[in-house]
N, C-alpha and C positions, 0 to 999 in steps of 0.2 A: 468328085470323089470316085475313085475306082474301087468297086467292091471286090472282096476276095471271092474266088470260086467256091461253090457250095455243093457238097454231095448230100442229098436228102436220103436218109435210110429209113425205110418202112419195114417193120416186121409184122407179119400177118399170120393168122391162124384160123382157118375155117369160117371166115366171115366175108364171102365174096362180094356181097352187095355193099357192105360198109367199105371194103377196100376200093371198090369201083368209085365211090363218091370221094374217097381220099385222093385217088389219082386224078380225078377230074379237077379237083381244087389245085393240085400241084401243076396241072397243065396251064392254069391261069396265073401262075406266079410272074411277077414283073422283074424278077432277077434274070438277066439274060444268060448267065454262065452257071447253069444249074444242071446237075446230073442226078439220076434216080438209081438207087440201089435197093432192090426189093428182095426181102428174105421171107419166103412164103411156103406154106404147106402145098402138097401136090395138087389136089383138086382146085384150090383157090389160085395157085400159081398158074395152072394151065389156063384158067379163065382170064387172069390178069394179062398174061403174056399175049394171048390171042387178041384181046381188046387193044392192047398197046400197039401190037404190030399192025393191026387193021387201021389204027389211027396214024401210023407212020412214026411212032415213037421209038426211041432207042433207050435201052436201060439194061442194067445188070441184074440178072435173076439167079437165085440160088435157093436150094431147099432149106426150109426151116425144120430143124430136128424136133422142135416142139418142147414144151414143158420147162423151158428155161429162156427167159427173155434176155438175160445177160449174154448167153451164148449166141442167141440170134443176132443181137446188136453187134457183137464182136465179129460175126461172120460178115455182116454188112460193112463194118468198118474196114475189114480186110480187103474189100473190093474197092473202097472209096478212094478217089484221087483228088478231091477238092481240098483247098486249103482249110476250109471249115466243113465240119460234118454236123448236120442237123437231123434230129430224130423226131418222128411223129408216129403215133399209133394208127393202126388200120381203122379204128372207129372214130377218128378225128378228121376234121377238114380244116385246112389253113386258109386264112384270108389271103387275097392276092399279093399283099405286101409283106407277108410273113417272113419269107426267106431273105429278102433284101434288107429288112429291118434288123433281123438277127445278124446278118453278115456285116452290116454297117458298124455294129459294136466292135468288131474285130479290126477296124481301121485304127483303133487304139492298140498299139503293140503290147500294152500291159494286160490286155483282156485275154483270158484263157477260156472263159465260158460265158454263155448268155442264156437267158430264159425269158419267155414272154408270159402274157396273161391268157387264161383259158376260160371260155364261156361254157355254161352248163347245158342241160337238156333242152331248155326253151330257146337256146341259141342266142340269148340276149344277156341275161344276168351272168355275172362272173361266178364260175365254179371255183377258180383258183386265181389269185393275183400273185403274191410273192410271200415267201417265208424264209427264215433262216432255220437250219436244223443244227442241233447240238450233238455232242458225242454220245448222248443217251438215246438219240433218235427222236427227240421231242421237237416239234415245230414251234417257231416263234414268229408272229406276224411281222411283216415289213410294211410300213405305212404305204397306203395306196397312193400312187403318183401317176401323172399323165406323161412324165418325162423319163427318158432313160437315165438311170443312175448306176454308178459303179460302186461295188462293195468289196472291201478287202476282208477276207475271212482268215480262219486259222484251223488247225486240226481239231479244235474244240467246238468251233461254231462257224458256219458259213452259209451263204445263200444256197437254197436247195434248187438245183436245176431240174424242173419238173419233166419227167420222162417223156410225156407226149408233146412237149413244147420246149425244146432245149437245143443248144448248139455248142460245139467245142472247137478250139483250134486243134486240128487233127494231130499235129505233131506233139502237142501236150497230152492229149488223151492217150496216144500211143506210148508216151514216155512213162506214164504211170501204170502201164499194163492193161489199159482199157477197162471194161466192165468186169467185175468180180463174179465168176460163175457160181460162187457159193450163194449168191442171191438169185434164186430162180424167178422170183417175182416179189416186189415190195422192198423198198429202201435201197434198191440198187442205185437210184439217182442221188439219194442223200449221201451214200457212200462215196460216189464220185465227187460230190461237192466238197466233202472234207478232204479227200485225197488230193484234189487239185488246188486247194486253197493256198498252199505254199508256193505255187508257181505263178500266181498273178491274180487279177481281180475277176469278179463275175458281174456282168452287166444285167440289170433287170430292165427289160424293154417292153413297156406296156403296149406299145403299138404293134408288137409282133403277136398277133392273136390267132388262136385256133378255137374251133368249136368241138367239144368232146362229148360224145353221146353216151359213154359208159354202156356199150353193147354187152349182151350176154356172153359169157365165156364158161369154161369148165370150173370156174371158181365163184361165179355169181350169176343170178338171173337178170333178165332185162329190167326188172324193177329195182335193181341194185341190192337185192337180198343175197347175202353170201351163201354159198352151198358148201364151202369148206374153208376153214381158217388155218389149216395146217401150215401153209407157206408163210402166212403172216407171222405166226409164232416162230417158225424156224428162222426166217430172215431177221426178225427182231433179235433173236438170240445170237445169230451170226454177227449182226451189227455191233452188239455189245462186246462180243469177243474181239472184234477188230478195233474198236475205238474206246472202250471204257474199262477201267479197273474192275476186277471181280466184285469188290465190295460195294460197287454202285449198281450191280445188276438187279438185286432184289427190288429196289425202289423203281427202277425203270420198268421191270416186268410187271410190277403191280400196277403201274400207270397204264401199261398196255392192256392188262386184264380189265381194268375199269373202263377204258375207252371202248373196248370191244363189247363189254357188257352193256354199256349205254347204247351202243349201236344196235345190238340185238333187242334191247328193251324197246327202242323206238319202232323197230319192225313189228314186234309183238303187239304193241299198243295200236298200231295201224292195221292189225289183222293180217299182215303179210306172212307171218309164220305162227306156228303153234308153240305152246310152252315146252312140249317135248323136244322140239327142234332146237330150242335155245340150249338145252342141256347137251344135246348131241354136238352142236357147233362149238360149244365151250370145250368139249372134250377134244375136238380136233385142234383147237388152239393150244391146249396143254400138250398134246402129242407133238405138235410142231415145235414148241419150246424145247421139249426133250430131244427131238431130232436135231435141232440147231446146235445143241451141245456137242453132238457127235459128228456133225458134218465136216468134211475135209475142207480146210482153208488153204487154197493153193498159193504158191509163192508168185506174187504178181510182179513180173519183170518187164522192163521196157521192151517194146516191140519196134523192130526196125521199120521205118516208114517206107512205103513204095514211092515211086516217082509221083510228082504232083503237078499242079498247074493245068490249065485248060489246053495248053499246047500239046500235052501228052496225048498220043493217039488213043490211049485207053480211056480218056475222059469222055464219057458218053453224054454229050450235051443233050438235054431234053428239048426236043424240037417245039417251037411255038411259044416258048416263054420269053418274057421281056415286056417292056412298057406297052400298054394298050389303052384304048379309050374305054370309058364306062358310061352307063346310062341307067337312070331310074325311070321305070314306068309304073303307074299306079291307077287304081280304079276300085270300083265297088265289087263285092264278091260275086254278084250275078254276072259280072263281065269277065270272070275268070277264064273260061275257055278261049275267048279271043285273045286276051292279054297273055296267056301262057303260050299260045302259038306265036305271038309277037316276040315274047321273050326268047323262045327257042330259036327264032330266026335271027335275032340279034347275036346270040351266042355263036351261031354258025358263021357270023361275020367277024368273029374274034373280039366282040365287045363284052366286057364284064358287065353283066346285066343284073339289076336288082328290081324285083317285082314286089310291090306292096298292094295287098288286097284287103280292104276293110269292109266290115259289115256294120250296120247301124245298131250295134250292141255294145255292152261293156265286156265282151269276151277278152280274156288275156291273150297277149300276142305270142306267137312262135316264129322263129326264124331258122331257115335251113337252106342248105345247098340242094336244090332239086336234082334228081337224077339226069335231067336234061341239061344241066350245066348252069342254070341261072339261080341266083339267090332269091328266095321267096319268103316274104313276111306276111302272115295272116293274123287276123284278130279283129276286135271291135274298134270302131272309131273312138269310143269313150272308155275303152279298156286299158289296163296297164301293159306297157311293153317291157317294164322292168319290175322285178319283185318288190322293189322299194317304193313303187308308186301307188297312189290310192286305187281302190278297186273301180272307181268311176270318176272321170274328169271330163268336163265339157270341152269339146274341141270343134273347130270348124275343119272341114275336110282338108282344105289347102294347107292350113297351118299344121295339121297333124302330119301330113305327108312331108312338109318341109322339115319338121322336127326329126322325123325318123330318117329322112335322107341325110340330114346333117350328122346323125350318129354314125352312119356307115361311111360317110365321106372321109372320116378319120382313118379308115382301114382299107378302103378300096376306091378305085375311080368311080365317080358317080355322074360325071357330065363331061 
């Protein structure tokens, strides 16, 4: 099977360390016909460009005007030359098989979009699997599956292509006018799902996995506490104007208010915010809803595609990607210094490396891409590696390593 060429579009804003990890993961992709299109702010962009040039990478770089993720993604799309365009956020890292598995879905000519599964902060449990979104902006769970499934949607309900883990046939995304700049943040992916539904199916690809950290931004803290709900309110109102009859807006907006109230109540109960902050944040939500009523809705017209295919001299093939070997190394936590040096050396040889370090405790596990390029899992021999597991389970060391290695073998080379 010959995979279509892929342009990976990364939008970044003032998170250079997160972006660096994102780019390290992209360098490990097993898809050989991959290009990188990076839309970044000035300081972050300078660091990224220098790091990539030093590593011998090629890529397209352009300034991110900020404050509007739809505009930034459209800028990246305007540079892209791949048959498929894939999107990932700067605070996410992709498994080595991510791009190729998304691309494989487009070997079916009826597929216009694809979306994968996303792991949460501990790097193991799922943060997001799959959902359909309706014309009121409400999500509806899609049954979790281990296999790729194809879904036919409509203008009333379709699979939601999650913004940090999604791909589109480039010509179809351009044909609908790309991302709507009226959504500066929030629901821009849901809007795309509904607008594309009439052109073909959306593939849900569980094996195309990314790890999403939810890094701090100008709208939330590192602990996921929101600092401003204006854009959530505004984008929700824009979505209703685009997709729903006015008589349905009050019910949908009430649902939004209740959802955000529950979110704030959870943070209040956990002591992350004070009661006065709840009122202030609620006020920003209402201000956003009012703003969304007045926001200009541009006419979304088809965009003429540029030339494509990897034969085009403008296709900036990312050096070093393609199939490669993998290896798991494991040991006790007191062996960490030596094993980390070993893992770093394997990465330098081009080997996708997974390091598992266990202590004789019931400590919960965490999994991440280390800045040195290897995947590292830490935790207790008897502790849970998934939130669904018991807090303590008896394991022999070899059996635990085999079980954890099997988990990752489904997403990256391990031997």
